[in-house]
PQR file of N, CA, C, O and H, with PARSE charges and radii, in Angstrom:
ATOM      1  N   MET A   1      -4.022   5.533 -12.915 -0.4000 1.5000
ATOM      2  CA  MET A   1      -5.199   6.394 -12.807 -0.0000 2.0000
ATOM      3  C   MET A   1      -4.715   7.736 -13.248  0.5500 1.7000
ATOM      4  O   MET A   1      -3.763   8.261 -12.670 -0.5500 1.4000
ATOM      5  N   THR A   2      -5.347   8.336 -14.281 -0.4000 1.5000
ATOM      6  CA  THR A   2      -4.950   9.601 -14.808 -0.0000 2.0000
ATOM      7  C   THR A   2      -6.029  10.657 -14.839  0.5500 1.7000
ATOM      8  O   THR A   2      -5.810  11.792 -15.261 -0.5500 1.4000
ATOM      9  H   THR A   2      -6.120   7.910 -14.751  0.4000 1.0000
ATOM     10  N   ASN A   3      -7.108  10.286 -14.417 -0.4000 1.5000
ATOM     11  CA  ASN A   3      -8.326  11.196 -14.478 -0.0000 2.0000
ATOM     12  C   ASN A   3      -9.380  10.871 -13.475  0.5500 1.7000
ATOM     13  O   ASN A   3      -9.302   9.886 -12.741 -0.5500 1.4000
ATOM     14  H   ASN A   3      -7.286   9.364 -14.073  0.4000 1.0000
ATOM     15  N   TYR A   4     -10.391  11.741 -13.458 -0.4000 1.5000
ATOM     16  CA  TYR A   4     -11.515  11.508 -12.478 -0.0000 2.0000
ATOM     17  C   TYR A   4     -12.248  10.266 -12.697  0.5500 1.7000
ATOM     18  O   TYR A   4     -12.596   9.607 -11.718 -0.5500 1.4000
ATOM     19  H   TYR A   4     -10.455  12.542 -14.054  0.4000 1.0000
ATOM     20  N   ASN A   5     -12.522   9.871 -13.905 -0.4000 1.5000
ATOM     21  CA  ASN A   5     -13.243   8.668 -14.227 -0.0000 2.0000
ATOM     22  C   ASN A   5     -12.361   7.378 -13.635  0.5500 1.7000
ATOM     23  O   ASN A   5     -12.856   6.424 -13.036 -0.5500 1.4000
ATOM     24  H   ASN A   5     -12.239  10.407 -14.701  0.4000 1.0000
ATOM     25  N   GLY A   6     -11.054   7.547 -13.913 -0.4000 1.5000
ATOM     26  CA  GLY A   6     -10.300   6.494 -13.368 -0.0000 2.0000
ATOM     27  C   GLY A   6     -10.307   6.343 -11.898  0.5500 1.7000
ATOM     28  O   GLY A   6     -10.390   5.237 -11.364 -0.5500 1.4000
ATOM     29  H   GLY A   6     -10.652   8.322 -14.399  0.4000 1.0000
ATOM     30  N   ALA A   7     -10.218   7.462 -11.237 -0.4000 1.5000
ATOM     31  CA  ALA A   7     -10.306   7.535  -9.740 -0.0000 2.0000
ATOM     32  C   ALA A   7     -11.555   6.972  -9.244  0.5500 1.7000
ATOM     33  O   ALA A   7     -11.534   6.276  -8.229 -0.5500 1.4000
ATOM     34  H   ALA A   7     -10.150   8.361 -11.670  0.4000 1.0000
ATOM     35  N   LYS A   8     -12.707   7.221  -9.905 -0.4000 1.5000
ATOM     36  CA  LYS A   8     -14.076   6.773  -9.527 -0.0000 2.0000
ATOM     37  C   LYS A   8     -14.046   5.225  -9.567  0.5500 1.7000
ATOM     38  O   LYS A   8     -14.691   4.597  -8.728 -0.5500 1.4000
ATOM     39  H   LYS A   8     -12.725   7.786 -10.730  0.4000 1.0000
ATOM     40  N   ASN A   9     -13.353   4.622 -10.470 -0.4000 1.5000
ATOM     41  CA  ASN A   9     -13.303   3.163 -10.632 -0.0000 2.0000
ATOM     42  C   ASN A   9     -12.257   2.448  -9.736  0.5500 1.7000
ATOM     43  O   ASN A   9     -12.118   1.228  -9.825 -0.5500 1.4000
ATOM     44  H   ASN A   9     -12.829   5.133 -11.152  0.4000 1.0000
ATOM     45  N   CYS A  10     -11.593   3.120  -8.956 -0.4000 1.5000
ATOM     46  CA  CYS A  10     -10.512   2.518  -8.179 -0.0000 2.0000
ATOM     47  C   CYS A  10     -11.188   1.683  -7.029  0.5500 1.7000
ATOM     48  O   CYS A  10     -12.245   2.050  -6.517 -0.5500 1.4000
ATOM     49  H   CYS A  10     -11.706   4.111  -8.884  0.4000 1.0000
ATOM     50  N   ASP A  11     -10.512   0.521  -6.646 -0.4000 1.5000
ATOM     51  CA  ASP A  11     -11.100  -0.267  -5.555 -0.0000 2.0000
ATOM     52  C   ASP A  11     -10.583   0.180  -4.223  0.5500 1.7000
ATOM     53  O   ASP A  11      -9.559  -0.320  -3.757 -0.5500 1.4000
ATOM     54  H   ASP A  11      -9.653   0.222  -7.062  0.4000 1.0000
ATOM     55  N   THR A  12     -11.281   1.132  -3.580 -0.4000 1.5000
ATOM     56  CA  THR A  12     -10.827   1.738  -2.375 -0.0000 2.0000
ATOM     57  C   THR A  12     -10.907   0.724  -1.339  0.5500 1.7000
ATOM     58  O   THR A  12     -10.102   0.876  -0.421 -0.5500 1.4000
ATOM     59  H   THR A  12     -12.113   1.538  -3.958  0.4000 1.0000
ATOM     60  N   LYS A  13     -11.709  -0.304  -1.266 -0.4000 1.5000
ATOM     61  CA  LYS A  13     -11.809  -1.252  -0.369 -0.0000 2.0000
ATOM     62  C   LYS A  13     -10.550  -2.230  -0.321  0.5500 1.7000
ATOM     63  O   LYS A  13     -10.085  -2.648   0.740 -0.5500 1.4000
ATOM     64  H   LYS A  13     -12.363  -0.428  -2.012  0.4000 1.0000
ATOM     65  N   LEU A  14     -10.088  -2.524  -1.482 -0.4000 1.5000
ATOM     66  CA  LEU A  14      -8.870  -3.240  -1.714 -0.0000 2.0000
ATOM     67  C   LEU A  14      -7.632  -2.472  -1.106  0.5500 1.7000
ATOM     68  O   LEU A  14      -6.799  -3.047  -0.406 -0.5500 1.4000
ATOM     69  H   LEU A  14     -10.466  -2.184  -2.343  0.4000 1.0000
ATOM     70  N   TYR A  15      -7.574  -1.207  -1.406 -0.4000 1.5000
ATOM     71  CA  TYR A  15      -6.492  -0.368  -0.839 -0.0000 2.0000
ATOM     72  C   TYR A  15      -6.526  -0.296   0.641  0.5500 1.7000
ATOM     73  O   TYR A  15      -5.490  -0.224   1.302 -0.5500 1.4000
ATOM     74  H   TYR A  15      -8.251  -0.739  -1.975  0.4000 1.0000
ATOM     75  N   ALA A  16      -7.740  -0.316   1.178 -0.4000 1.5000
ATOM     76  CA  ALA A  16      -7.921  -0.322   2.600 -0.0000 2.0000
ATOM     77  C   ALA A  16      -7.358  -1.557   3.264  0.5500 1.7000
ATOM     78  O   ALA A  16      -6.762  -1.481   4.338 -0.5500 1.4000
ATOM     79  H   ALA A  16      -8.582  -0.375   0.641  0.4000 1.0000
ATOM     80  N   ARG A  17      -7.548  -2.687   2.626 -0.4000 1.5000
ATOM     81  CA  ARG A  17      -6.981  -3.977   3.046 -0.0000 2.0000
ATOM     82  C   ARG A  17      -5.501  -3.846   3.041  0.5500 1.7000
ATOM     83  O   ARG A  17      -4.850  -4.151   4.040 -0.5500 1.4000
ATOM     84  H   ARG A  17      -8.032  -2.748   1.753  0.4000 1.0000
ATOM     85  N   TYR A  18      -4.926  -3.389   1.915 -0.4000 1.5000
ATOM     86  CA  TYR A  18      -3.424  -3.320   1.704 -0.0000 2.0000
ATOM     87  C   TYR A  18      -2.875  -2.273   2.794  0.5500 1.7000
ATOM     88  O   TYR A  18      -1.843  -2.513   3.419 -0.5500 1.4000
ATOM     89  H   TYR A  18      -5.455  -3.141   1.104  0.4000 1.0000
ATOM     90  N   PHE A  19      -3.581  -1.166   2.976 -0.4000 1.5000
ATOM     91  CA  PHE A  19      -3.093  -0.212   3.949 -0.0000 2.0000
ATOM     92  C   PHE A  19      -3.071  -0.870   5.375  0.5500 1.7000
ATOM     93  O   PHE A  19      -2.094  -0.679   6.099 -0.5500 1.4000
ATOM     94  H   PHE A  19      -4.420  -0.971   2.468  0.4000 1.0000
ATOM     95  N   ARG A  20      -4.086  -1.610   5.776 -0.4000 1.5000
ATOM     96  CA  ARG A  20      -4.196  -2.129   7.088 -0.0000 2.0000
ATOM     97  C   ARG A  20      -3.139  -3.231   7.233  0.5500 1.7000
ATOM     98  O   ARG A  20      -2.508  -3.273   8.290 -0.5500 1.4000
ATOM     99  H   ARG A  20      -4.879  -1.765   5.188  0.4000 1.0000
ATOM    100  N   GLU A  21      -2.902  -4.082   6.316 -0.4000 1.5000
ATOM    101  CA  GLU A  21      -1.897  -5.078   6.341 -0.0000 2.0000
ATOM    102  C   GLU A  21      -0.508  -4.485   6.438  0.5500 1.7000
ATOM    103  O   GLU A  21       0.303  -4.982   7.220 -0.5500 1.4000
ATOM    104  H   GLU A  21      -3.415  -4.048   5.458  0.4000 1.0000
ATOM    105  N   MET A  22      -0.192  -3.430   5.670 -0.4000 1.5000
ATOM    106  CA  MET A  22       1.085  -2.814   5.708 -0.0000 2.0000
ATOM    107  C   MET A  22       1.330  -2.101   7.111  0.5500 1.7000
ATOM    108  O   MET A  22       2.423  -2.105   7.677 -0.5500 1.4000
ATOM    109  H   MET A  22      -0.851  -3.027   5.034  0.4000 1.0000
ATOM    110  N   LEU A  23       0.232  -1.515   7.583 -0.4000 1.5000
ATOM    111  CA  LEU A  23       0.269  -0.831   8.924 -0.0000 2.0000
ATOM    112  C   LEU A  23       0.602  -1.938  10.022  0.5500 1.7000
ATOM    113  O   LEU A  23       1.358  -1.700  10.964 -0.5500 1.4000
ATOM    114  H   LEU A  23      -0.656  -1.512   7.123  0.4000 1.0000
ATOM    115  N   ASN A  24      -0.003  -3.127   9.832 -0.4000 1.5000
ATOM    116  CA  ASN A  24       0.209  -4.282  10.813 -0.0000 2.0000
ATOM    117  C   ASN A  24       1.697  -4.648  10.792  0.5500 1.7000
ATOM    118  O   ASN A  24       2.210  -5.102  11.815 -0.5500 1.4000
ATOM    119  H   ASN A  24      -0.617  -3.320   9.067  0.4000 1.0000
ATOM    120  N   ARG A  25       2.380  -4.478   9.727 -0.4000 1.5000
ATOM    121  CA  ARG A  25       3.789  -4.749   9.579 -0.0000 2.0000
ATOM    122  C   ARG A  25       4.688  -3.599   9.831  0.5500 1.7000
ATOM    123  O   ARG A  25       5.883  -3.685   9.549 -0.5500 1.4000
ATOM    124  H   ARG A  25       1.964  -4.109   8.896  0.4000 1.0000
ATOM    125  N   GLY A  26       4.180  -2.532  10.344 -0.4000 1.5000
ATOM    126  CA  GLY A  26       4.868  -1.391  10.778 -0.0000 2.0000
ATOM    127  C   GLY A  26       5.279  -0.384   9.603  0.5500 1.7000
ATOM    128  O   GLY A  26       6.148   0.474   9.757 -0.5500 1.4000
ATOM    129  H   GLY A  26       3.210  -2.462  10.573  0.4000 1.0000
ATOM    130  N   VAL A  27       4.652  -0.551   8.558 -0.4000 1.5000
ATOM    131  CA  VAL A  27       4.882   0.302   7.387 -0.0000 2.0000
ATOM    132  C   VAL A  27       3.696   1.374   7.268  0.5500 1.7000
ATOM    133  O   VAL A  27       2.571   0.970   6.970 -0.5500 1.4000
ATOM    134  H   VAL A  27       3.946  -1.248   8.433  0.4000 1.0000
ATOM    135  N   PHE A  28       3.921   2.663   7.484 -0.4000 1.5000
ATOM    136  CA  PHE A  28       2.970   3.602   7.503 -0.0000 2.0000
ATOM    137  C   PHE A  28       2.836   4.230   6.089  0.5500 1.7000
ATOM    138  O   PHE A  28       3.768   4.835   5.560 -0.5500 1.4000
ATOM    139  H   PHE A  28       4.834   2.991   7.726  0.4000 1.0000
ATOM    140  N   LEU A  29       1.691   4.061   5.541 -0.4000 1.5000
ATOM    141  CA  LEU A  29       1.336   4.622   4.178 -0.0000 2.0000
ATOM    142  C   LEU A  29       0.324   5.683   4.366  0.5500 1.7000
ATOM    143  O   LEU A  29      -0.251   5.810   5.448 -0.5500 1.4000
ATOM    144  H   LEU A  29       0.934   3.570   5.971  0.4000 1.0000
ATOM    145  N   ALA A  30       0.065   6.509   3.275 -0.4000 1.5000
ATOM    146  CA  ALA A  30      -1.009   7.422   3.230 -0.0000 2.0000
ATOM    147  C   ALA A  30      -2.292   6.689   3.319  0.5500 1.7000
ATOM    148  O   ALA A  30      -2.462   5.703   2.602 -0.5500 1.4000
ATOM    149  H   ALA A  30       0.531   6.407   2.397  0.4000 1.0000
ATOM    150  N   PRO A  31      -3.293   7.125   4.213 -0.5600 1.5000
ATOM    151  CA  PRO A  31      -4.450   6.407   4.443  0.2800 2.0000
ATOM    152  C   PRO A  31      -5.449   6.464   3.210  0.5500 1.7000
ATOM    153  O   PRO A  31      -6.436   5.731   3.147 -0.5500 1.4000
ATOM    154  N   SER A  32      -5.122   7.375   2.254 -0.4000 1.5000
ATOM    155  CA  SER A  32      -5.926   7.337   0.986 -0.0000 2.0000
ATOM    156  C   SER A  32      -5.055   6.988  -0.130  0.5500 1.7000
ATOM    157  O   SER A  32      -3.897   7.400  -0.199 -0.5500 1.4000
ATOM    158  H   SER A  32      -4.320   7.971   2.305  0.4000 1.0000
ATOM    159  N   GLN A  33      -5.592   6.237  -1.002 -0.4000 1.5000
ATOM    160  CA  GLN A  33      -4.730   5.779  -2.184 -0.0000 2.0000
ATOM    161  C   GLN A  33      -4.515   6.840  -3.132  0.5500 1.7000
ATOM    162  O   GLN A  33      -3.728   6.679  -4.064 -0.5500 1.4000
ATOM    163  H   GLN A  33      -6.533   5.902  -0.946  0.4000 1.0000
ATOM    164  N   PHE A  34      -5.170   7.941  -2.964 -0.4000 1.5000
ATOM    165  CA  PHE A  34      -5.082   9.081  -3.886 -0.0000 2.0000
ATOM    166  C   PHE A  34      -3.902  10.079  -3.485  0.5500 1.7000
ATOM    167  O   PHE A  34      -3.620  11.038  -4.204 -0.5500 1.4000
ATOM    168  H   PHE A  34      -5.810   8.072  -2.206  0.4000 1.0000
ATOM    169  N   GLU A  35      -3.274   9.816  -2.371 -0.4000 1.5000
ATOM    170  CA  GLU A  35      -2.244  10.699  -1.807 -0.0000 2.0000
ATOM    171  C   GLU A  35      -0.820  10.175  -2.369  0.5500 1.7000
ATOM    172  O   GLU A  35      -0.643   8.989  -2.647 -0.5500 1.4000
ATOM    173  H   GLU A  35      -3.504   9.037  -1.787  0.4000 1.0000
ATOM    174  N   ALA A  36       0.131  11.119  -2.503 -0.4000 1.5000
ATOM    175  CA  ALA A  36       1.428  10.746  -2.928 -0.0000 2.0000
ATOM    176  C   ALA A  36       2.193  10.083  -1.863  0.5500 1.7000
ATOM    177  O   ALA A  36       1.861  10.276  -0.693 -0.5500 1.4000
ATOM    178  H   ALA A  36      -0.013  12.083  -2.277  0.4000 1.0000
ATOM    179  N   ALA A  37       3.195   9.311  -2.155 -0.4000 1.5000
ATOM    180  CA  ALA A  37       4.250   8.748  -1.217 -0.0000 2.0000
ATOM    181  C   ALA A  37       5.608   9.129  -1.668  0.5500 1.7000
ATOM    182  O   ALA A  37       5.909   9.132  -2.861 -0.5500 1.4000
ATOM    183  H   ALA A  37       3.465   9.154  -3.105  0.4000 1.0000
ATOM    184  N   PHE A  38       6.425   9.448  -0.723 -0.4000 1.5000
ATOM    185  CA  PHE A  38       7.819   9.784  -1.120 -0.0000 2.0000
ATOM    186  C   PHE A  38       8.728   9.087  -0.202  0.5500 1.7000
ATOM    187  O   PHE A  38       8.421   8.758   0.943 -0.5500 1.4000
ATOM    188  H   PHE A  38       6.180   9.445   0.246  0.4000 1.0000
ATOM    189  N   VAL A  39       9.913   8.870  -0.787 -0.4000 1.5000
ATOM    190  CA  VAL A  39      11.088   8.435  -0.054 -0.0000 2.0000
ATOM    191  C   VAL A  39      11.880   9.611   0.321  0.5500 1.7000
ATOM    192  O   VAL A  39      12.076  10.495  -0.513 -0.5500 1.4000
ATOM    193  H   VAL A  39      10.163   9.137  -1.717  0.4000 1.0000
ATOM    194  N   SER A  40      12.380   9.697   1.587 -0.4000 1.5000
ATOM    195  CA  SER A  40      13.125  10.889   1.981 -0.0000 2.0000
ATOM    196  C   SER A  40      14.475  10.416   2.374  0.5500 1.7000
ATOM    197  O   SER A  40      14.765   9.223   2.461 -0.5500 1.4000
ATOM    198  H   SER A  40      12.220   8.979   2.265  0.4000 1.0000
ATOM    199  N   ALA A  41      15.340  11.460   2.623 -0.4000 1.5000
ATOM    200  CA  ALA A  41      16.816  11.210   3.010 -0.0000 2.0000
ATOM    201  C   ALA A  41      16.846  10.405   4.291  0.5500 1.7000
ATOM    202  O   ALA A  41      17.815   9.694   4.557 -0.5500 1.4000
ATOM    203  H   ALA A  41      15.104  12.429   2.552  0.4000 1.0000
ATOM    204  N   SER A  42      15.806  10.507   5.077 -0.4000 1.5000
ATOM    205  CA  SER A  42      15.857   9.818   6.383 -0.0000 2.0000
ATOM    206  C   SER A  42      15.603   8.275   6.280  0.5500 1.7000
ATOM    207  O   SER A  42      15.842   7.517   7.220 -0.5500 1.4000
ATOM    208  H   SER A  42      15.019  11.085   4.860  0.4000 1.0000
ATOM    209  N   HIS A  43      15.116   7.874   5.104 -0.4000 1.5000
ATOM    210  CA  HIS A  43      14.818   6.386   4.924 -0.0000 2.0000
ATOM    211  C   HIS A  43      16.118   5.795   4.483  0.5500 1.7000
ATOM    212  O   HIS A  43      16.777   6.224   3.536 -0.5500 1.4000
ATOM    213  H   HIS A  43      14.922   8.490   4.341  0.4000 1.0000
ATOM    214  N   THR A  44      16.451   4.735   5.270 -0.4000 1.5000
ATOM    215  CA  THR A  44      17.657   4.062   5.086 -0.0000 2.0000
ATOM    216  C   THR A  44      17.458   2.918   3.981  0.5500 1.7000
ATOM    217  O   THR A  44      16.335   2.505   3.691 -0.5500 1.4000
ATOM    218  H   THR A  44      15.916   4.387   6.039  0.4000 1.0000
ATOM    219  N   PRO A  45      18.538   2.474   3.433 -0.5600 1.5000
ATOM    220  CA  PRO A  45      18.328   1.183   2.592  0.2800 2.0000
ATOM    221  C   PRO A  45      17.540   0.082   3.183  0.5500 1.7000
ATOM    222  O   PRO A  45      16.708  -0.568   2.550 -0.5500 1.4000
ATOM    223  N   ALA A  46      17.851  -0.106   4.477 -0.4000 1.5000
ATOM    224  CA  ALA A  46      17.152  -1.206   5.263 -0.0000 2.0000
ATOM    225  C   ALA A  46      15.625  -0.855   5.301  0.5500 1.7000
ATOM    226  O   ALA A  46      14.781  -1.721   5.069 -0.5500 1.4000
ATOM    227  H   ALA A  46      18.527   0.422   4.992  0.4000 1.0000
ATOM    228  N   ASP A  47      15.304   0.397   5.591 -0.4000 1.5000
ATOM    229  CA  ASP A  47      13.890   0.761   5.635 -0.0000 2.0000
ATOM    230  C   ASP A  47      13.202   0.460   4.307  0.5500 1.7000
ATOM    231  O   ASP A  47      12.073  -0.031   4.285 -0.5500 1.4000
ATOM    232  H   ASP A  47      15.989   1.101   5.779  0.4000 1.0000
ATOM    233  N   ILE A  48      13.882   0.754   3.205 -0.4000 1.5000
ATOM    234  CA  ILE A  48      13.318   0.577   1.838 -0.0000 2.0000
ATOM    235  C   ILE A  48      13.178  -0.912   1.550  0.5500 1.7000
ATOM    236  O   ILE A  48      12.155  -1.333   1.010 -0.5500 1.4000
ATOM    237  H   ILE A  48      14.799   1.152   3.223  0.4000 1.0000
ATOM    238  N   ASP A  49      14.191  -1.733   1.901 -0.4000 1.5000
ATOM    239  CA  ASP A  49      14.161  -3.106   1.746 -0.0000 2.0000
ATOM    240  C   ASP A  49      12.945  -3.708   2.652  0.5500 1.7000
ATOM    241  O   ASP A  49      12.153  -4.542   2.212 -0.5500 1.4000
ATOM    242  H   ASP A  49      15.022  -1.392   2.340  0.4000 1.0000
ATOM    243  N   ARG A  50      12.905  -3.235   3.829 -0.4000 1.5000
ATOM    244  CA  ARG A  50      11.730  -3.806   4.644 -0.0000 2.0000
ATOM    245  C   ARG A  50      10.414  -3.448   4.054  0.5500 1.7000
ATOM    246  O   ARG A  50       9.496  -4.268   4.060 -0.5500 1.4000
ATOM    247  H   ARG A  50      13.548  -2.557   4.186  0.4000 1.0000
ATOM    248  N   THR A  51      10.279  -2.249   3.539 -0.4000 1.5000
ATOM    249  CA  THR A  51       8.997  -1.852   2.852 -0.0000 2.0000
ATOM    250  C   THR A  51       8.746  -2.736   1.694  0.5500 1.7000
ATOM    251  O   THR A  51       7.656  -3.284   1.529 -0.5500 1.4000
ATOM    252  H   THR A  51      11.025  -1.583   3.534  0.4000 1.0000
ATOM    253  N   ILE A  52       9.638  -2.862   0.978 -0.4000 1.5000
ATOM    254  CA  ILE A  52       9.474  -3.763  -0.367 -0.0000 2.0000
ATOM    255  C   ILE A  52       9.078  -5.270   0.140  0.5500 1.7000
ATOM    256  O   ILE A  52       8.120  -5.871  -0.345 -0.5500 1.4000
ATOM    257  H   ILE A  52      10.523  -2.417   1.112  0.4000 1.0000
ATOM    258  N   SER A  53       9.809  -5.749   1.036 -0.4000 1.5000
ATOM    259  CA  SER A  53       9.474  -7.109   1.553 -0.0000 2.0000
ATOM    260  C   SER A  53       8.083  -7.211   2.125  0.5500 1.7000
ATOM    261  O   SER A  53       7.382  -8.205   1.938 -0.5500 1.4000
ATOM    262  H   SER A  53      10.588  -5.260   1.429  0.4000 1.0000
ATOM    263  N   SER A  54       7.682  -6.123   2.853 -0.4000 1.5000
ATOM    264  CA  SER A  54       6.325  -6.123   3.470 -0.0000 2.0000
ATOM    265  C   SER A  54       5.299  -6.076   2.392  0.5500 1.7000
ATOM    266  O   SER A  54       4.296  -6.788   2.447 -0.5500 1.4000
ATOM    267  H   SER A  54       8.252  -5.316   3.004  0.4000 1.0000
ATOM    268  N   ALA A  55       5.545  -5.200   1.348 -0.4000 1.5000
ATOM    269  CA  ALA A  55       4.615  -5.052   0.264 -0.0000 2.0000
ATOM    270  C   ALA A  55       4.431  -6.520  -0.496  0.5500 1.7000
ATOM    271  O   ALA A  55       3.333  -7.007  -0.766 -0.5500 1.4000
ATOM    272  H   ALA A  55       6.360  -4.622   1.303  0.4000 1.0000
ATOM    273  N   GLN A  56       5.470  -7.013  -0.731 -0.4000 1.5000
ATOM    274  CA  GLN A  56       5.408  -8.408  -1.417 -0.0000 2.0000
ATOM    275  C   GLN A  56       4.551  -9.335  -0.573  0.5500 1.7000
ATOM    276  O   GLN A  56       3.592  -9.937  -1.057 -0.5500 1.4000
ATOM    277  H   GLN A  56       6.362  -6.618  -0.511  0.4000 1.0000
ATOM    278  N   GLU A  57       4.931  -9.442   0.753 -0.4000 1.5000
ATOM    279  CA  GLU A  57       4.221 -10.281   1.597 -0.0000 2.0000
ATOM    280  C   GLU A  57       2.701  -9.985   1.634  0.5500 1.7000
ATOM    281  O   GLU A  57       1.867 -10.885   1.536 -0.5500 1.4000
ATOM    282  H   GLU A  57       5.710  -8.954   1.146  0.4000 1.0000
ATOM    283  N   VAL A  58       2.392  -8.706   1.776 -0.4000 1.5000
ATOM    284  CA  VAL A  58       0.985  -8.252   1.734 -0.0000 2.0000
ATOM    285  C   VAL A  58       0.221  -8.585   0.478  0.5500 1.7000
ATOM    286  O   VAL A  58      -0.922  -9.039   0.531 -0.5500 1.4000
ATOM    287  H   VAL A  58       3.070  -7.975   1.855  0.4000 1.0000
ATOM    288  N   LEU A  59       0.832  -8.368  -0.602 -0.4000 1.5000
ATOM    289  CA  LEU A  59       0.229  -8.618  -1.894 -0.0000 2.0000
ATOM    290  C   LEU A  59      -0.065 -10.163  -2.055  0.5500 1.7000
ATOM    291  O   LEU A  59      -1.136 -10.562  -2.510 -0.5500 1.4000
ATOM    292  H   LEU A  59       1.761  -7.999  -0.645  0.4000 1.0000
ATOM    293  N   LYS A  60       0.885 -10.951  -1.679 -0.4000 1.5000
ATOM    294  CA  LYS A  60       0.659 -12.375  -1.703 -0.0000 2.0000
ATOM    295  C   LYS A  60      -0.485 -12.762  -0.755  0.5500 1.7000
ATOM    296  O   LYS A  60      -1.357 -13.546  -1.130 -0.5500 1.4000
ATOM    297  H   LYS A  60       1.756 -10.627  -1.309  0.4000 1.0000
ATOM    298  N   PHE A  61      -0.486 -12.211   0.486 -0.4000 1.5000
ATOM    299  CA  PHE A  61      -1.524 -12.489   1.402 -0.0000 2.0000
ATOM    300  C   PHE A  61      -2.907 -12.150   0.905  0.5500 1.7000
ATOM    301  O   PHE A  61      -3.846 -12.943   0.976 -0.5500 1.4000
ATOM    302  H   PHE A  61       0.222 -11.574   0.791  0.4000 1.0000
ATOM    303  N   ILE A  62      -2.994 -10.894   0.381 -0.4000 1.5000
ATOM    304  CA  ILE A  62      -4.230 -10.422  -0.169 -0.0000 2.0000
ATOM    305  C   ILE A  62      -4.711 -11.252  -1.345  0.5500 1.7000
ATOM    306  O   ILE A  62      -5.904 -11.529  -1.460 -0.5500 1.4000
ATOM    307  H   ILE A  62      -2.231 -10.249   0.324  0.4000 1.0000
ATOM    308  N   ALA A  63      -3.827 -11.637  -2.190 -0.4000 1.5000
ATOM    309  CA  ALA A  63      -4.145 -12.431  -3.447 -0.0000 2.0000
ATOM    310  C   ALA A  63      -4.631 -13.798  -3.035  0.5500 1.7000
ATOM    311  O   ALA A  63      -5.435 -14.367  -3.773 -0.5500 1.4000
ATOM    312  H   ALA A  63      -2.857 -11.412  -2.097  0.4000 1.0000
ATOM    313  N   ALA A  64      -4.222 -14.374  -1.932 -0.4000 1.5000
ATOM    314  CA  ALA A  64      -4.575 -15.719  -1.445 -0.0000 2.0000
ATOM    315  C   ALA A  64      -5.940 -15.685  -0.683  0.5500 1.7000
ATOM    316  O   ALA A  64      -6.521 -16.743  -0.446 -0.5500 1.4000
ATOM    317  H   ALA A  64      -3.569 -13.911  -1.333  0.4000 1.0000
ATOM    318  N   GLN A  65      -6.444 -14.511  -0.307 -0.4000 1.5000
ATOM    319  CA  GLN A  65      -7.692 -14.317   0.498 -0.0000 2.0000
ATOM    320  C   GLN A  65      -8.855 -13.990  -0.393  0.5500 1.7000
ATOM    321  O   GLN A  65      -8.692 -13.218  -1.338 -0.5500 1.4000
ATOM    322  H   GLN A  65      -5.972 -13.651  -0.499  0.4000 1.0000
ATOM    323  N   PRO A  66     -10.021 -14.538  -0.143 -0.5600 1.5000
ATOM    324  CA  PRO A  66     -11.134 -14.194  -0.849  0.2800 2.0000
ATOM    325  C   PRO A  66     -11.527 -12.652  -0.525  0.5500 1.7000
ATOM    326  O   PRO A  66     -11.350 -12.162   0.590 -0.5500 1.4000
ATOM    327  N   PRO A  67     -12.056 -11.972  -1.575 -0.5600 1.5000
ATOM    328  CA  PRO A  67     -12.372 -10.635  -1.188  0.2800 2.0000
ATOM    329  C   PRO A  67     -13.332 -10.437   0.058  0.5500 1.7000
ATOM    330  O   PRO A  67     -14.253 -11.219   0.293 -0.5500 1.4000
ATOM    331  N   ALA A  68     -13.056  -9.381   0.803 -0.4000 1.5000
ATOM    332  CA  ALA A  68     -13.780  -9.051   2.039 -0.0000 2.0000
ATOM    333  C   ALA A  68     -15.192  -8.654   1.778  0.5500 1.7000
ATOM    334  O   ALA A  68     -15.931  -8.347   2.714 -0.5500 1.4000
ATOM    335  H   ALA A  68     -12.307  -8.746   0.612  0.4000 1.0000
TER
END
């Protein structure tokens, strides 16, 4: 997304599903898909690996589910 029209066409309900599933796995993301996310010096390699694994799991889960 690079502009307002792109933002208007984003699937906010799909992001909400992704956000909730990540939260259920202990990964705290910005509640809005339009906010930035950053890795900080306090994130360990294990934290990053767990986040990536959780994201892969969530994306597979959502892809296998019919739209809400």
